[in-house]
Steps between C-alpha positions, in 0.01 A plus 500: 500500500234705650547876432398802705506858390628789718393834365742771618403865505724796581255619768338826553310688782231590245192291571393524129832351395473214756160418365608503145784258577270270679265513198780375283577222750137400501483490117825290503349247745180468285713442183749262674281289726549264660860631513522691822576870472608722790554881518803665656693833510857614494431785741237736635223241523428141608518209468873489459683268257592272781138461610381442146760226447400320825129517407569341158705221646227441754266467198707224354713689250828309413635768261427868544479727196581847616327759286622870537211734428749734357537649160882497446816324613649727768646443839173382654462218251872419482605521862233593753237234420743219454678610817172497695422155376833353580494654850149383587510245784315235304774512222747316715255327738310330221737481212303767287512437113416812318528684173435858424324629188605794279324833546228582248586852389588423140222247446292578180189495724633803696561681178145418393374620840697832459330568167159419669563744787592768241181444305289512814650835615469657154146389451395703809653828357335770286627486143667836525641752748233767574769757589649497152384760254452249220355196666568222261499123609811371647661197321742230622767681303447794716529300816802448730495186711711518820563159661591533864679219680576452855878536446797271617864528546551195275592600143340174369165599648526852345590338165186273533283804548631664194451169307143507614462849358639364158245212503220739592592735218492212260160383617321834467700795368442853625676835443774409758555264791732604786607323820551646843533369851371583840839437676847336482536542114507779248325681368278567802131598437561855646795546252290403199163673559614860435641413167196291396276791606685720257500248203304518186261222600139600574419194715716351768412151623681389815498131563612357845698181420401363833316182596322609813370817671731665746658824626706528174190501287329768721813723487520469127137599453557805714807599295304465171213710632727779602663518153176470311361803689776716353440393139133560403573466129606136543290201581642293778376163640634222713404148420417221743792288623504133398326367806345153558411453135444175322793560285735535801363173643555324154872613489545368848344171419726458195809557711381238746425254222839535369654396830269202523590384148872541574605791279 
């Protein structure tokens, strides 16, 4: 059985996000060669899932492994991607055999990458807040980490985000870890920020739990900057998102390997 891999992104109009997605696909192709790998998007960008499937079959794939480049199991992974695969013309015309992998959001490598992004952001900060009368170094115990997810109407996906926060807290404890969402789930970022700004914590680290750059990330950065400007006695920073990191690619490769090995 010759496998092919279809990487499926959500899609975005942000050129940086598209470039990051293609970087992951290129890294997958390098790791999986000679297995053919093709990119595709659910919406807002091309090629479509139907086009990606056709390209894989033309390259000799007999069984397509569909890999959602998504963090958690919400409607896109449960319904939209499988629906697009089944409705693709090649599915009926050429008797498509396919299997979809699980999302990677709870993979230990993503937790490791979350810690890495935190460390990178904190390392760039001054050790204390200049506006404070007594400027002593800020410790992790005086830091609140806000994990911000995309949000989903699916309770299972929301639960997975909270589970990620639990795993993250175990991996590297800080003063507190909270969860918020950009849309579709509560609490929303704008609901949480005023309370966090008034909290006892001297440093607030906001971490976008997002794979790729896009409009949500730009909006979040703007929200954080606006609140930070009103609280000069607190230190605010926003970490980098996950991006096309080696650890993301390794998590995807493991999901693909599990399908090929039949479990």
